[in-house]
C-alpha positions as CSV (number, residue, x, y, z in Angstrom):
1,X,-80.0,136.7,45.0
2,X,-80.0,137.6,41.2
3,X,-78.7,134.9,39.2
4,X,-77.5,135.8,36.1
5,X,-74.5,137.8,38.3
6,X,-73.9,135.2,41.0
7,X,-73.8,132.6,38.8
8,X,-70.9,133.9,36.6
9,X,-69.0,134.2,39.3
10,X,-66.3,131.6,40.5
11,X,-67.2,128.8,42.3
12,X,-65.4,130.0,45.0
13,X,-67.1,133.6,45.3
14,X,-69.8,132.0,45.4
15,X,-69.2,129.9,48.7
16,X,-67.8,132.7,50.1
17,X,-71.3,134.8,49.5
18,X,-73.1,131.3,50.6
19,X,-70.5,131.3,53.7
20,X,-71.5,135.0,54.5
21,X,-75.0,134.2,54.5
22,X,-75.6,137.2,52.1
23,X,-79.8,136.9,50.5
24,X,-78.5,138.9,47.5
25,X,-76.1,141.1,45.4
26,X,-76.9,144.7,45.4
27,X,-77.1,146.9,42.4
28,X,-73.5,148.2,42.2
29,X,-72.3,144.3,42.0
30,X,-75.0,143.7,39.0
31,X,-73.7,146.2,37.0
32,X,-69.6,146.6,37.8
33,X,-70.1,142.3,37.2
34,X,-71.4,143.0,33.5
35,X,-69.3,145.8,32.8
36,X,-65.8,143.7,33.6
37,X,-66.9,140.7,32.4
38,X,-68.6,142.0,29.1
39,X,-66.4,144.7,28.1
40,X,-62.9,145.5,28.1
41,X,-62.9,148.8,28.5
42,X,-61.7,150.4,31.9
43,X,-64.5,151.1,34.4
44,X,-65.3,153.7,36.6
45,X,-67.4,152.1,40.0
46,X,-69.4,155.0,42.5
47,X,-71.7,154.0,44.7
48,X,-71.9,155.6,48.9
49,X,-69.5,154.2,51.1
50,X,-70.8,150.6,51.8
51,X,-71.9,149.9,49.0
52,X,-69.8,146.9,48.5
53,X,-67.6,148.7,45.7
54,X,-64.6,146.6,46.4
55,X,-66.5,143.6,45.9
56,X,-68.2,144.9,43.0
57,X,-65.2,145.4,41.3
58,X,-62.8,141.9,42.7
59,X,-65.2,139.7,42.3
60,X,-65.2,139.6,38.7
61,X,-61.8,140.3,37.9
62,X,-60.9,137.4,40.4
63,X,-63.2,135.3,38.2
64,X,-61.7,135.9,34.8
65,X,-58.2,135.6,36.8
66,X,-59.5,132.0,38.3
67,X,-60.3,131.4,34.9
68,X,-57.2,132.2,33.1
69,X,-54.0,132.0,36.0
70,X,-52.0,135.6,35.1
71,X,-48.0,134.1,35.0
72,X,-46.8,137.2,37.0
73,X,-49.2,139.3,39.8
74,X,-52.1,139.6,38.1
75,X,-53.9,142.3,39.6
76,X,-52.2,145.4,41.7
77,X,-54.9,147.5,44.5
78,X,-53.7,151.5,44.3
79,X,-54.5,152.3,47.8
80,X,-54.1,155.8,49.3
81,X,-53.6,155.1,52.7
82,X,-51.8,152.1,54.3
83,X,-54.6,151.6,56.8
84,X,-56.9,151.3,54.1
85,X,-54.2,148.4,52.5
86,X,-54.1,146.6,56.3
87,X,-58.0,146.8,55.9
88,X,-58.4,145.5,52.3
89,X,-56.0,142.8,52.6
90,X,-57.7,141.4,55.4
91,X,-61.3,141.4,53.5
92,X,-59.0,139.7,50.6
93,X,-57.5,137.5,52.3
94,X,-60.6,136.2,53.5
95,X,-62.5,136.1,50.3
96,X,-59.0,134.2,48.5
97,X,-58.1,132.1,51.6
98,X,-59.4,128.3,50.0
99,X,-58.1,129.5,46.3
100,X,-54.4,129.9,44.9
101,X,-54.5,133.4,44.1
102,X,-52.4,135.0,46.9
103,X,-52.9,138.5,48.4
104,X,-49.6,140.4,49.0
105,X,-49.1,143.8,50.5
106,X,-46.4,146.8,49.8
107,X,-45.9,150.0,51.5
108,X,-43.1,151.5,54.1
109,X,-44.7,149.3,57.0
110,X,-43.7,146.3,55.1
111,X,-40.8,144.7,56.2
112,X,-37.9,144.1,53.7
113,X,-38.0,140.3,53.8
114,X,-41.7,140.1,52.5
115,X,-40.8,142.8,49.6
116,X,-37.8,140.0,48.8
117,X,-40.2,137.3,49.0
118,X,-42.9,139.1,46.5
119,X,-40.1,140.5,44.3
120,X,-39.3,136.4,43.7
121,X,-42.3,134.8,43.7
122,X,-45.2,136.9,44.0
123,X,-48.5,136.7,41.9
124,X,-52.2,137.0,42.5
125,X,-53.3,140.5,44.3
126,X,-50.6,143.2,44.9
127,X,-51.5,146.3,47.3
128,X,-49.8,148.7,47.2
129,X,-49.4,152.8,47.4
130,X,-48.2,155.0,45.3
131,X,-45.3,156.6,47.2
132,X,-44.3,152.3,47.4
133,X,-44.8,151.6,43.7
134,X,-43.0,155.0,42.5
135,X,-39.6,153.1,44.6
136,X,-40.0,150.6,42.7
137,X,-40.0,151.0,39.8
138,X,-37.2,153.5,40.4
139,X,-35.4,151.7,41.8
140,X,-35.7,148.6,40.5
141,X,-36.9,148.3,37.0
142,X,-36.2,145.1,36.2
143,X,-37.9,143.0,39.1
144,X,-41.4,145.4,38.5
145,X,-40.8,144.8,34.5
146,X,-40.9,141.1,36.0
147,X,-43.4,141.4,38.7
148,X,-46.0,142.9,36.7
149,X,-45.3,141.2,33.2
150,X,-48.7,139.5,32.6
151,X,-50.8,142.4,34.7
152,X,-55.0,142.1,34.1
153,X,-56.0,145.0,36.4
154,X,-55.0,147.7,38.2
155,X,-57.6,148.6,40.9
156,X,-57.5,152.5,41.9
157,X,-59.6,152.7,45.5
158,X,-60.9,156.4,46.2
159,X,-59.8,158.1,42.9
160,X,-61.6,161.2,43.9
161,X,-59.2,162.0,46.7
162,X,-56.3,161.7,43.9
163,X,-57.7,163.4,41.2
164,X,-57.1,166.8,40.5
165,X,-53.6,166.2,42.7
166,X,-50.5,165.8,42.3
167,X,-50.5,162.4,44.0
168,X,-53.2,161.7,40.9
169,X,-50.9,162.9,38.5
170,X,-48.2,160.6,39.9
171,X,-50.2,157.5,39.5
172,X,-51.0,157.7,35.7
173,X,-47.1,158.6,35.4
174,X,-47.0,155.6,37.4
175,X,-49.4,153.1,35.3
176,X,-47.3,154.5,32.0
177,X,-44.1,153.9,33.2
178,X,-45.1,150.3,33.9
179,X,-46.6,149.8,30.9
180,X,-43.7,150.9,28.9
181,X,-41.7,148.6,31.0
182,X,-43.7,145.8,30.7
183,X,-45.6,146.4,27.4
184,X,-48.3,145.0,28.7
185,X,-51.6,147.3,29.0
186,X,-54.2,146.1,32.1
187,X,-57.2,147.4,32.3
188,X,-58.3,150.1,34.9
189,X,-61.2,150.4,37.6
190,X,-61.2,153.0,39.4
191,X,-63.7,152.7,43.0
192,X,-64.9,156.4,44.4
193,X,-67.7,157.3,46.7
194,X,-68.3,161.1,45.9
195,X,-68.7,161.4,41.8
196,X,-71.2,163.0,40.7
197,X,-70.4,164.1,37.2
198,X,-68.6,160.5,35.8
199,X,-67.4,162.1,32.5
200,X,-64.0,163.4,34.5
201,X,-63.2,160.8,35.7
202,X,-63.4,158.6,33.2
203,X,-61.0,161.1,31.5
204,X,-58.6,160.9,34.2
205,X,-58.9,157.0,34.4
206,X,-58.0,156.9,30.5
207,X,-55.5,159.4,30.6
208,X,-52.6,157.8,28.3
209,X,-54.4,154.6,27.4
210,X,-56.3,153.5,24.0
211,X,-59.1,151.9,25.8
212,X,-62.6,154.2,26.5
213,X,-64.0,153.8,29.9
214,X,-67.6,152.6,31.1
215,X,-69.2,153.8,34.5
216,X,-71.1,151.6,37.0
217,X,-73.7,154.8,38.8
218,X,-75.4,154.2,41.7
219,X,-76.7,156.8,43.5
220,X,-76.5,156.8,47.5
221,X,-79.4,158.7,48.3
222,X,-81.5,155.0,48.0
223,X,-80.7,155.3,51.7
224,X,-82.6,156.8,54.3
225,X,-81.5,160.1,55.4
226,X,-81.8,161.5,59.1
227,X,-80.1,165.2,59.7
228,X,-80.7,167.6,62.2
229,X,-78.1,170.9,62.9
230,X,-78.0,172.7,65.8
231,X,-75.9,176.0,67.0
232,X,-75.3,177.9,70.1
233,X,-74.5,181.5,70.3
234,X,-71.7,183.1,72.8
235,X,-73.0,186.2,74.5
236,X,-70.1,188.9,75.5
237,X,-70.6,188.3,78.6
238,X,-68.1,186.4,80.2
239,X,-70.1,184.3,82.9
240,X,-73.0,183.7,80.1
241,X,-70.2,182.6,77.8
242,X,-69.3,180.2,80.0
243,X,-72.3,178.3,80.9
244,X,-73.6,178.8,76.7
245,X,-70.3,177.0,76.4
246,X,-70.8,174.5,79.2
247,X,-74.8,174.2,77.4
248,X,-73.4,172.8,74.0
249,X,-70.5,170.5,75.5
250,X,-73.2,168.7,77.9
251,X,-75.5,169.0,74.2
252,X,-72.7,167.3,72.4
253,X,-72.2,164.6,75.3
254,X,-76.2,163.6,75.0
255,X,-76.1,163.0,71.3
256,X,-73.1,160.1,71.4
257,X,-71.1,158.9,74.7
258,X,-74.0,156.5,74.9
259,X,-73.6,155.3,70.7
260,X,-70.8,154.2,68.4
261,X,-70.1,157.6,67.0
262,X,-68.4,159.5,64.4
263,X,-67.3,163.2,65.1
264,X,-66.4,165.3,62.4
265,X,-63.8,168.2,62.6
266,X,-62.3,170.1,59.9
267,X,-58.8,170.9,62.3
268,X,-56.5,168.7,64.1
269,X,-56.6,171.0,66.9
270,X,-60.4,170.9,66.9
271,X,-60.4,167.2,67.4
272,X,-58.4,167.4,70.5
273,X,-60.2,170.1,72.2
274,X,-63.2,168.2,71.4
275,X,-62.5,164.9,73.3
276,X,-60.9,166.8,75.9
277,X,-64.0,168.7,76.8
278,X,-66.0,165.3,76.0
279,X,-63.8,163.1,78.7
280,X,-64.3,166.3,81.0
281,X,-68.3,166.0,81.0
282,X,-67.9,162.0,81.0
283,X,-66.0,163.1,84.6
284,X,-68.1,164.9,85.9
285,X,-70.9,162.9,85.4
286,X,-68.9,159.9,86.7
287,X,-70.1,157.9,83.4
288,X,-67.2,155.8,81.8
289,X,-64.5,157.0,79.3
290,X,-65.5,156.1,75.3
291,X,-63.7,158.6,73.8
292,X,-60.7,158.9,71.5
293,X,-59.0,161.0,68.7
294,X,-57.7,160.1,65.3
295,X,-55.8,162.5,63.1
296,X,-52.9,162.5,60.7
297,X,-50.6,163.8,63.7
298,X,-51.6,161.4,65.9
299,X,-49.1,157.9,65.7
300,X,-50.3,155.0,63.6
301,X,-50.1,152.6,66.6
302,X,-53.2,155.1,68.3
303,X,-54.9,155.5,65.1
304,X,-55.0,151.5,64.9
305,X,-56.3,151.9,68.2
306,X,-59.0,154.2,67.5
307,X,-60.4,152.3,64.4
308,X,-60.1,148.8,66.2
309,X,-62.6,150.4,68.9
310,X,-64.8,151.5,66.6
311,X,-65.1,148.2,64.9
312,X,-64.8,145.6,67.8
313,X,-66.0,147.3,71.0
314,X,-69.4,146.1,72.3
315,X,-70.1,149.5,73.7
316,X,-70.9,152.7,72.8
317,X,-67.3,154.3,71.1
318,X,-66.9,157.5,70.3
319,X,-64.3,159.2,68.2
320,X,-63.0,163.1,66.9
321,X,-61.2,162.3,63.6
322,X,-60.2,165.0,60.5
323,X,-60.9,163.6,57.1
324,X,-58.1,160.6,58.2
325,X,-61.7,158.7,58.7
326,X,-63.5,160.2,55.8
327,X,-61.9,156.8,53.3
328,X,-63.2,153.5,53.0
329,X,-61.8,151.8,56.3
330,X,-63.3,149.6,57.9
331,X,-64.8,150.9,61.3
332,X,-67.9,148.6,61.4
333,X,-71.1,149.5,62.2
334,X,-71.6,153.3,63.7
335,X,-75.0,154.4,65.0
336,X,-74.0,158.4,64.1
337,X,-71.7,161.3,62.6
338,X,-71.0,164.6,64.4
339,X,-70.0,167.1,62.2
340,X,-68.6,170.3,64.2
341,X,-68.9,173.6,62.6
342,X,-69.4,173.3,58.9
343,X,-67.6,170.9,56.0
344,X,-65.7,172.9,53.4
345,X,-66.8,170.8,50.2
346,X,-69.7,169.1,49.9
347,X,-67.8,165.5,48.9
348,X,-66.4,165.8,52.3
349,X,-70.3,166.1,53.5
350,X,-71.1,162.9,51.3
351,X,-68.3,160.8,53.1
352,X,-68.6,161.8,56.5
353,X,-72.5,161.3,55.7
354,X,-72.1,157.8,54.0
355,X,-69.7,156.5,57.4
356,X,-73.2,155.7,59.4
357,X,-76.2,153.4,58.7
358,X,-74.4,150.3,57.5
359,X,-76.2,148.0,59.2
360,X,-79.7,150.1,59.1
361,X,-79.8,151.8,56.1
362,X,-80.2,154.9,58.0
363,X,-77.1,157.2,57.5
364,X,-77.8,159.9,60.8
365,X,-76.0,162.8,60.3
366,X,-75.7,166.1,63.3
367,X,-73.9,169.7,62.6
368,X,-73.5,171.3,65.4
369,X,-71.9,174.7,65.5
370,X,-70.7,177.1,68.0
371,X,-71.1,180.5,67.2
372,X,-69.4,184.1,68.3
373,X,-70.8,186.6,66.2
374,X,-68.7,189.9,66.0
375,X,-70.1,193.4,66.4
376,X,-67.1,195.3,63.8
377,X,-69.8,194.9,60.7
378,X,-72.6,192.9,59.5
379,X,-71.3,190.9,57.2
380,X,-68.7,189.2,60.9
381,X,-71.8,189.0,62.3
382,X,-73.5,186.4,60.0
383,X,-73.1,182.3,61.1
384,X,-71.5,181.6,58.8
385,X,-70.7,177.8,59.8
386,X,-74.6,177.2,60.1
387,X,-75.5,178.6,56.6
388,X,-72.6,176.7,54.9
389,X,-74.1,173.6,56.8
390,X,-77.6,174.2,55.3
391,X,-76.0,175.2,51.9
392,X,-73.8,171.7,51.3
393,X,-76.7,169.7,52.8
394,X,-79.6,171.7,50.3
395,X,-76.5,170.7,47.7
396,X,-76.7,167.4,48.2
397,X,-80.6,166.8,48.5
398,X,-81.6,169.3,45.3
399,X,-79.1,167.9,42.9
400,X,-76.7,165.1,44.8
401,X,-74.4,167.8,43.3
402,X,-70.1,167.3,44.5
403,X,-67.8,169.3,43.5
404,X,-66.0,169.2,40.0
405,X,-62.2,168.0,40.6
406,X,-59.9,170.5,38.3
407,X,-56.7,168.8,37.0
408,X,-53.6,171.4,38.1
409,X,-52.7,173.2,34.4
410,X,-49.1,173.6,35.0
411,X,-47.6,170.9,37.5
412,X,-44.1,171.9,37.7
413,X,-43.4,170.5,41.4
414,X,-44.5,167.3,39.7
415,X,-42.1,167.9,36.6
416,X,-38.8,168.2,38.6
417,X,-40.1,165.3,40.7
418,X,-41.0,163.1,37.3
419,X,-37.2,164.0,35.9
420,X,-35.1,163.2,38.9
421,X,-37.2,159.5,39.1
422,X,-36.9,158.8,35.1
423,X,-33.4,159.9,35.3
424,X,-32.9,157.6,38.3
425,X,-34.4,154.5,36.3
426,X,-32.4,154.8,33.2
427,X,-29.0,156.7,35.0
428,X,-27.8,158.6,31.6
429,X,-30.2,159.6,28.7
430,X,-29.3,162.4,26.2
431,X,-31.4,165.8,26.9
432,X,-33.8,165.0,23.8
433,X,-34.0,161.3,25.4
434,X,-35.2,163.0,29.0
435,X,-37.6,165.2,27.2
436,X,-39.4,162.4,25.2
437,X,-39.6,160.2,28.0
438,X,-40.6,162.7,30.2
439,X,-42.9,165.5,28.5
440,X,-44.8,162.1,26.7
441,X,-45.8,161.0,30.8
442,X,-49.7,161.5,30.8
443,X,-49.7,164.4,33.8
444,X,-47.1,166.5,31.2
445,X,-48.7,165.6,27.5
446,X,-50.2,168.4,25.7
447,X,-49.5,170.6,28.8
448,X,-45.8,171.0,29.6
449,X,-43.9,172.9,26.1
450,X,-40.8,172.3,25.1
451,X,-39.6,176.1,25.9
452,X,-41.0,175.0,30.3
453,X,-39.3,171.7,30.5
454,X,-35.8,173.7,29.4
455,X,-36.1,175.9,31.2
456,X,-36.6,174.2,34.0
457,X,-33.4,171.6,33.0
458,X,-31.2,174.7,32.7
459,X,-32.4,175.6,36.4
460,X,-31.7,172.1,38.1
461,X,-28.6,172.3,36.1
462,X,-27.4,175.5,37.4
463,X,-28.4,174.1,41.0
464,X,-26.9,170.5,40.6
465,X,-29.8,168.5,40.8
466,X,-28.9,167.6,37.6
467,X,-25.6,167.1,36.0
468,X,-24.4,167.4,32.1
469,X,-21.5,165.3,31.1
470,X,-18.5,165.6,28.5
471,X,-20.9,163.5,25.8
472,X,-23.8,165.9,26.6
473,X,-25.7,163.5,28.5
474,X,-27.4,163.9,31.9
475,X,-27.9,162.1,34.7
476,X,-29.2,162.8,38.6
477,X,-26.7,165.1,40.0
478,X,-25.3,165.2,43.9
479,X,-27.8,167.1,45.0
480,X,-30.1,165.8,43.1
481,X,-29.0,161.8,44.4
482,X,-29.1,163.3,47.8
483,X,-32.9,164.1,47.3
484,X,-33.5,161.1,45.7
485,X,-31.6,158.9,47.9
486,X,-34.0,159.9,51.2
487,X,-37.2,157.7,52.1
488,X,-39.4,160.9,51.9
489,X,-38.7,161.1,47.8
490,X,-41.2,158.8,46.8
491,X,-44.2,161.1,48.3
492,X,-45.4,164.4,46.0
493,X,-47.0,165.8,48.8
494,X,-45.6,168.3,51.3
495,X,-44.4,166.7,54.4
496,X,-44.5,169.0,57.8
497,X,-41.6,169.9,59.9
498,X,-42.6,167.4,62.7
499,X,-41.3,166.7,66.1
500,X,-42.3,163.0,67.3
501,X,-43.8,162.9,70.6
502,X,-42.5,160.1,72.5
503,X,-43.8,158.6,75.9
504,X,-43.0,155.2,77.3
505,X,-45.1,153.0,75.9
506,X,-43.9,154.5,72.1
507,X,-44.8,156.9,69.8
508,X,-48.0,159.4,70.6
509,X,-47.9,161.2,67.6
510,X,-46.3,164.4,66.0
511,X,-46.0,168.2,67.0
512,X,-45.3,171.6,64.3
513,X,-43.9,173.7,67.1
514,X,-42.4,172.6,69.3
515,X,-43.5,173.2,73.2
516,X,-40.5,174.4,76.2
517,X,-39.6,172.3,78.9
518,X,-42.7,171.4,81.7
519,X,-45.1,172.5,79.0
520,X,-48.3,170.7,79.2
521,X,-50.2,170.1,76.1
522,X,-53.0,167.4,74.9
523,X,-52.0,165.1,71.9
524,X,-54.2,161.7,70.8
525,X,-57.1,162.7,73.4
526,X,-54.5,162.6,76.7
527,X,-52.7,165.2,78.4
528,X,-48.6,165.4,78.5
529,X,-45.5,167.2,79.7
530,X,-42.2,167.3,78.6
531,X,-39.8,166.1,79.9
532,X,-36.5,166.8,77.2
533,X,-36.3,167.7,73.8
534,X,-33.5,166.8,71.7
535,X,-33.5,169.3,68.6
536,X,-31.2,167.2,66.0
537,X,-33.4,164.0,66.5
538,X,-36.3,166.5,66.2
539,X,-38.0,164.3,69.6
540,X,-40.0,165.2,72.1
541,X,-39.6,162.9,75.5
542,X,-43.2,163.3,77.9
543,X,-45.3,161.6,80.6
544,X,-48.8,161.7,80.5
545,X,-50.4,163.5,83.3
546,X,-53.3,166.6,83.3
547,X,-54.5,169.7,83.0
548,X,-53.7,170.9,79.6
549,X,-54.1,173.0,76.2
550,X,-54.2,172.0,72.8
551,X,-51.7,172.8,70.6
552,X,-52.6,174.2,66.8
553,X,-50.7,173.2,63.8
554,X,-50.2,174.5,60.8
555,X,-51.9,174.8,57.3
556,X,-55.4,173.9,58.3
557,X,-58.7,175.0,56.2
558,X,-60.1,174.3,52.6
559,X,-61.0,176.1,49.6
560,X,-65.0,176.4,48.8
561,X,-66.9,176.2,46.0
562,X,-68.4,179.6,44.2
563,X,-71.7,177.2,43.9
564,X,-71.6,176.5,47.9
565,X,-71.4,180.1,48.7
566,X,-74.2,181.3,46.0
567,X,-76.2,178.6,47.7
568,X,-75.8,180.6,51.2
569,X,-76.6,184.0,49.2
570,X,-79.9,181.7,48.4
571,X,-80.4,180.6,51.8
572,X,-80.3,183.9,53.2
573,X,-83.0,185.0,50.7
574,X,-85.5,182.9,51.3
575,X,-88.2,181.8,53.8
576,X,-88.1,178.4,54.0
577,X,-87.6,176.4,57.2
578,X,-85.1,173.3,56.7
579,X,-87.1,170.6,59.0
580,X,-83.7,169.6,59.9
581,X,-82.8,172.6,61.6
582,X,-83.8,172.7,65.9
583,X,-84.6,175.5,68.2
584,X,-82.0,177.0,68.2
585,X,-80.4,177.0,64.6
586,X,-83.7,178.3,63.6
587,X,-84.0,181.4,65.9
588,X,-80.0,182.0,64.8
589,X,-81.2,181.7,60.5
590,X,-84.0,184.3,61.2
591,X,-81.7,186.6,62.9
592,X,-79.3,186.4,60.3
593,X,-82.1,186.5,57.5
594,X,-83.1,189.9,59.1
595,X,-79.8,191.0,58.7
596,X,-79.0,190.2,55.7
597,X,-81.9,192.1,54.1
598,X,-81.1,195.4,56.6
599,X,-77.6,195.1,55.4
600,X,-78.1,195.2,51.7
601,X,-75.5,192.2,51.3
602,X,-78.6,190.3,49.4
603,X,-79.1,193.7,46.4
604,X,-75.3,194.4,46.1
605,X,-72.0,193.0,45.9
606,X,-69.7,196.3,47.2
607,X,-71.3,198.3,49.9
608,X,-69.7,201.9,51.0
609,X,-69.4,201.7,54.8
610,X,-67.4,204.1,55.4
611,X,-65.5,207.3,53.6
612,X,-64.0,205.5,50.2
613,X,-63.9,202.6,52.5
614,X,-66.0,199.2,51.2
615,X,-67.2,195.7,52.0
616,X,-66.7,193.3,48.4
617,X,-69.6,190.5,49.4
618,X,-70.2,188.7,45.6
619,X,-70.8,185.6,46.5
620,X,-68.1,183.8,44.9
621,X,-65.2,180.5,46.1
622,X,-62.0,180.6,47.5
623,X,-60.0,181.1,44.5
624,X,-62.2,183.7,43.1
625,X,-61.9,185.8,46.3
626,X,-58.3,184.9,46.5
627,X,-57.9,186.6,42.7
628,X,-59.4,189.7,43.6
629,X,-57.8,190.4,46.9
630,X,-54.3,189.9,45.4
631,X,-55.3,192.0,41.9
632,X,-56.3,194.7,44.6
633,X,-52.8,193.9,46.3
634,X,-50.7,194.1,43.3
635,X,-52.3,194.5,39.0
636,X,-54.9,197.2,40.2
637,X,-53.0,198.7,43.5
638,X,-52.0,202.1,41.7
639,X,-55.0,201.7,39.3
640,X,-57.7,201.9,41.9
641,X,-55.3,203.4,44.8
642,X,-56.3,200.4,46.7
643,X,-54.8,202.5,50.1
644,X,-55.4,199.0,52.5
645,X,-56.9,195.6,51.9
646,X,-58.0,192.4,54.1
647,X,-60.4,189.7,53.4
648,X,-61.8,187.0,55.3
649,X,-63.2,183.6,53.0
650,X,-66.7,184.9,52.3
651,X,-65.7,189.0,51.7
652,X,-63.0,191.5,51.2
653,X,-63.0,195.3,52.4
654,X,-60.6,197.7,51.1
655,X,-60.3,201.5,51.4
656,X,-58.8,203.2,48.1
657,X,-57.9,207.1,47.6
658,X,-60.6,207.6,44.2
659,X,-64.0,209.2,44.7
660,X,-67.2,206.8,44.4
661,X,-68.2,208.0,41.1
662,X,-63.9,207.1,39.8
663,X,-64.2,204.0,40.9
664,X,-67.5,202.2,40.2
665,X,-66.1,203.6,36.6
666,X,-62.5,202.3,36.9
667,X,-64.1,199.1,37.6
668,X,-66.5,198.8,35.3
669,X,-64.0,199.4,32.1
670,X,-61.3,197.2,33.7
671,X,-59.6,195.1,31.2
672,X,-56.8,192.2,32.6
673,X,-54.1,190.4,31.0
674,X,-54.9,187.6,32.2
675,X,-51.2,186.2,31.3
676,X,-49.4,188.1,33.6
677,X,-48.2,186.9,37.0
678,X,-47.5,190.6,38.1
679,X,-51.4,191.2,37.8
680,X,-51.2,189.2,41.0
681,X,-48.2,188.2,42.6
682,X,-45.3,191.4,43.7
683,X,-42.7,191.4,40.9
684,X,-40.6,189.6,43.4
685,X,-43.1,186.9,44.9
686,X,-42.9,183.4,43.1
687,X,-44.8,181.6,45.9
688,X,-43.4,177.9,46.8
689,X,-46.6,176.2,47.2
690,X,-45.9,172.1,46.2
691,X,-43.4,170.2,48.0
692,X,-40.7,170.3,44.7
693,X,-41.6,173.7,43.9
694,X,-38.1,174.7,45.6
695,X,-35.9,173.1,42.2
696,X,-38.3,175.0,39.8
697,X,-37.2,178.0,39.0
698,X,-39.1,181.7,39.9
699,X,-40.1,182.3,36.0
700,X,-42.6,179.0,35.9
701,X,-43.6,179.5,39.9
702,X,-45.2,182.5,38.6
703,X,-46.7,180.6,35.8
704,X,-47.8,177.8,38.2
705,X,-49.9,180.2,40.5
706,X,-51.8,181.8,37.5
707,X,-52.7,179.0,36.1
708,X,-53.3,177.2,38.9
709,X,-53.6,179.4,42.7
710,X,-56.1,182.3,40.9
711,X,-58.5,182.6,37.9
712,X,-57.5,185.8,36.1
713,X,-60.8,185.7,33.6
714,X,-63.3,185.1,35.9
715,X,-62.0,188.2,38.5
716,X,-61.9,190.4,35.4
717,X,-65.4,189.4,34.9
718,X,-66.8,190.0,38.9
719,X,-65.2,193.1,39.2
720,X,-66.6,193.8,35.9
721,X,-70.1,193.6,36.8
722,X,-70.1,194.7,40.3
723,X,-73.9,195.5,42.1
724,X,-73.5,198.5,44.1
725,X,-75.5,200.2,46.4
């Protein structure tokens, strides 16, 4: 046992450690103890999944609270998921069972009576989502001021899931508002499993604060890692294709059905399809159905059922999930994880890898690719999922690299949201007072100009989201009041339009598109037949059945960093046979390398494949590809005489009316106005991407697109320096 840290903990924590029969503290717990007890700084605690981060934060914080009790809630824990809060509630209750430090949960599923009781009597620890904190501060600023009047610490869990998103900026705004309400400036502690560069995280944590931050970072690679990647190629002939698909399903089943296993997919449809195939394979073999589905369109009760089965079942249990099980919800000891296809980010890979091996200390993960090559062109014939899997694995093994987070430069949607939120709290403000209260929030300070805010307020006045009184004061308008009074207002992330699917046993989940009467579909790993539809209530009533098809959901996918794409190029260039590749994957990789060499894509960024028709494959990320596609479609269309354009994640193709010599010269001499939205948008386009963009005028939406969605300077440089074949 690490005596120095252990002996500094409060007595009840020492007793808890003895009761749990821990023989030693983990390194992250020892270092966090010193950082929290010996400094007054904010603290970032970055360590692998299941490495004891929660205890690393709470043991010393609770020790301080035990030694010097707070007159109000002393610790606020902000969690991104209700399920994560419920999980941490159980863990903290167990820890604090014999001491007078109560734990309170506060989110959308908690009863009003419980919340009223908390407002009157809460002390100790309060666990809350960003949305519930928004509602509390906006609706009950007086109660919030009293509830947190002596707040000592704010713990932000899974901080990497918030940084770079509007939700993360919202959290900073809420902390700032709370500090101004209470005149109390608590220390902040951020927890994460997937940070590589701590500086941006510390900068985020310190936003709006006079304190500096210190980091506690323990590399996750001290855990043993076992990796495996296999690939199955679907041939053109239907019978042969069916045989390969059967072989693939049999291989997947053999590697999961007798284990505690989590199968990660990149889409809800893929999760449903995978489990449907596994259930069919189990029935064919006359073996037990141990399969579950977990994603955002499965009802909360059925997601809990899957979580509890993984955590509590003694025997084999398998669940297919999307990113909903990436974060640190306790699902017990898993034997292995399987990735279908390739994750979009190294960050996702690290999270998913860390889900297994808690008990054994050995994280096991298999990458499984089912690949159908296209013979339209050499680029479509490459096994991109396998290549991306290898690139991500190698970046982690070689550099422990994960994607840096990039903060939005123009968060106008959040600006509109916070304008209404501030007005709801204060009732009426003069324009100068409103501007001061909003533009000094950390999300907007030195980011949004006074002129930009003036343009936004003018538009919100025109559209009656806000209203100007005779005395010049501004209040929430009729339209704005309707928005603010809806329960969805507190969330700044976009919710999908969805139909609720109901069976005789309760809610099954949601669908984006309404099926027809008698149509059969799969949801939550089960087949359902539509009995009736209530369009007004957006509900679909179903009965369970057998045969089925997989529904489609909107908006699934993700951006890929340029560094991942560049590592794919290196995978194709080098001759290494990576030790985790299985027989089929080795064969697929060797064929891909040969194809890449003979096609010229490793030596040239732009290849002419027909008269005035070209491929561009400059090995760049999603944002940069999007930039070039938009430049060719709009700002450079006439300059380069672009006749047609299409693209994939990895490359684009186009035709031009110019001769090759002229096209080359024009691209090399190109100088693009990086501040002109017309370069990347049609003059009438103003994309509404974020939740409250409908309250933002087109002028600002175009500016937001230019700075948030594309990278024109990078696009200009790439086009200037294309290597021609």
